[in-house]
N, C-alpha and C positions, 0 to 999 in steps of 0.2 A: 504494500500500500504506500502510495506516494503522498506526502504531506504538502499542502500548498500554503501560500501566504507567509506570514511571519514565522509560523511554526516550522514550515518547510525550510526556510532560510536558516533558522536557528539549528535545526537538525543537520543541515548540510555543513554549516560552519563547525559544529561539534564533531562531525565525522572527519573533517579534514584535520582538525586539531589533533584528534586521536591518531590519525595516520602519521602525521609528522612526529608526534611524540613516540609512537611505536617504532618507526624506522630509526629514530635517533637512539632509542634504547637498544635496538638490534645492532647498530653500528658500534656502540660501546661494548656490548657483550662479545661480539665476534672479534673486535680488536683485542680485547683481553684474552680471548680464547687462543689467539695467535701470539700471545705473550707481547702484545703491543707492537714490538719491532717488526714482527712478521705478520701481524694481523691487520694493521692499519690500511695497507694498500688493498688487499682483497676485500676488506670490509667496506672501504670507500668505493671500490668498483661495484660491489653489490648494491650499495646505497644509490649510486648513480644509475644503475640498471633499473631500480625501482622507480626513481624519480623520472627517468626517461619515459617509462610507460605512462606515468601521470601526465607529463607534458604532452604526450601524444594522444591524450584523451582516454586512456584505458585505466579503469579502476577495478575491473572484474577479474582479478587474478589473486592467487594466494601469495601474500606478501612474504611470509616466513619461508615458504618453499622456494620462492624466487630468490630471496636473499641468500639462503643457505646453499642452494644449488650453484649460484654464481660465485659465492665465496670459495667453495670447494674446487670448482672448475678452473677458476682464474688465480688460484693461490700462488702457484709457482711463477706463472707468466707475469702477474702483476707485481710480485716481489722483485723479479728481475728488472722490470721497468722502474720500480722504485729505487733499486740500487743504482741504476744509471742516473736517474734524476738527482738522487742524494749526492752521488760522487761529483757530478758536474756542479751542483749548487755549492758543495763544500769547497771545490777548487776556486770558484768565483769569490766566495767569502774570504778564503786565504789570500787571494790576489789583492782584494780590496783592503784587507787588514794590514798587509805587509809591503805593498808598493808605496814607496815614499812619494811625496808631492813636490819634491825639489827637482828642478830641471825641466826643460821643455819636453824632452823625450819621455821621461817618466810620467809627466802630467798627461801627455797624449796617450800613453799606455793605460793610465788609470781611467781616462775617459772612454777608451776602447773597451775596457773591462766593464764599465758602467753600461755602455751600449749593449754589450753582450748580455749583461744582467737583465736589462729591460726586455730583450727578446726571450730570455729564460722565463721571466714572469709571465709573458704571453703563453708560453708553452704550458706552464703550470696551470694557468687559468682554463685552458682548453683540453688538457691531456685526458682527464677523466670522461668528459662528454664525448670526445672523439673515440676513446677506448671502447665505450659501451655502445656506440652508434655504428661504428664501421668495423669491418673484418679485414685487418691488416697485420703485417708483421710488427714486432716490437718497435724497431727503429722508425718505421713508417708512421707510427702514432705521434712520435716526437716531431717528425718532419711536417706532417700535415696539421698538427696542432699549431705550429708556428705559421704555416702558410695561411690557414683559415683565419687565425687571429689577426695576422698582419694585413690580410686582404680586406678585412671589414673593421677598420679601426674605430668607427663610430659605435659598433656593437661592443667592441673590446673596452673602450673607455666607458661606455654605458654600464658594462658589467662591473668595472672598478668602482664607479660611483654608487651603484646599487649595493655592492659589498660594503662600501664605507657607511652607507645609510644603515645597513643591517648591523654593522659594528656599533654604531651610535645607539641603535635601539637596544642591543644586548648590553651595552654599557649602562644604559638607563634602567634596564630591567635584568640585572644579572641573575635573578632567581630562575629565569626560564632557560638559562644556558644549558643545564643538563638535559633539558627536555626537547628543545627545538633548535639549538644553534647549528649543528652540523647538517641536520635534515633541511632546514630552511636555506642554508648556504648552498647545498647541493641542488636543491630545486631551482633556486635563483640562477645558478651557473648553467644548469641544464636547459632551462627555459630560454635564456638568451643565446646559448650555443645552438639550440635547435633552430632558432631564427636564422643563424648563419648557415647551418646545414641546409635549410630549405632554399636559401639563396644559391648555394653551391651545388645543389643536387643534380643539376643538368650536366655537370662536368663529368668526363670519363674518369673512371678509377674510384669514384665514390660509391662504394658498395655497402649498404647497411647490413648489420648483423641479422641473422635469422632470429625470429621471435622465440625460437626454442631456447636461445641463450638467455635472453633477458625477460 
């Protein structure tokens, strides 16, 4: 039975609140199940696989089964990707921390590292949406996350602004962080990324993953 009017809207809002809280809880539990270091990447991939379905208008699927199946299936592959990203990010951090600012050449080198760091941020913003939406090899996810993010800068900057607004909201209401922080962030990133994917879907080589995965 469908409810209409104010009662229907209240029920719909309550339903979405419970969904976001539930997947946020699943992300925490599965991250801990992987001892955090090995659980964060597959748990985050699983989270984005769920939010991808929501963004695409699908809500009639078993959330726990989808989450758990994706976590198991992508455990090794996602951790390999995470190791690559962590290693590259750590190298950037070390370079910025230890490159002195004295001298023209060193200053130019530092700015070059900062430029590379900006592109790395773009990769991080799009890597999970790209991972759950397309069927590619590990390094191709990094390549196309950068290409898609750089090709649509207005969406990318819009994502950054939206994330900052979410950060401000969570700062004002820190009590909701354990319940909605990661899930809201994932949905926000997936929603904006999906707009980019829709723009780029006519290009060759962009093959969505099968629904059986996510």
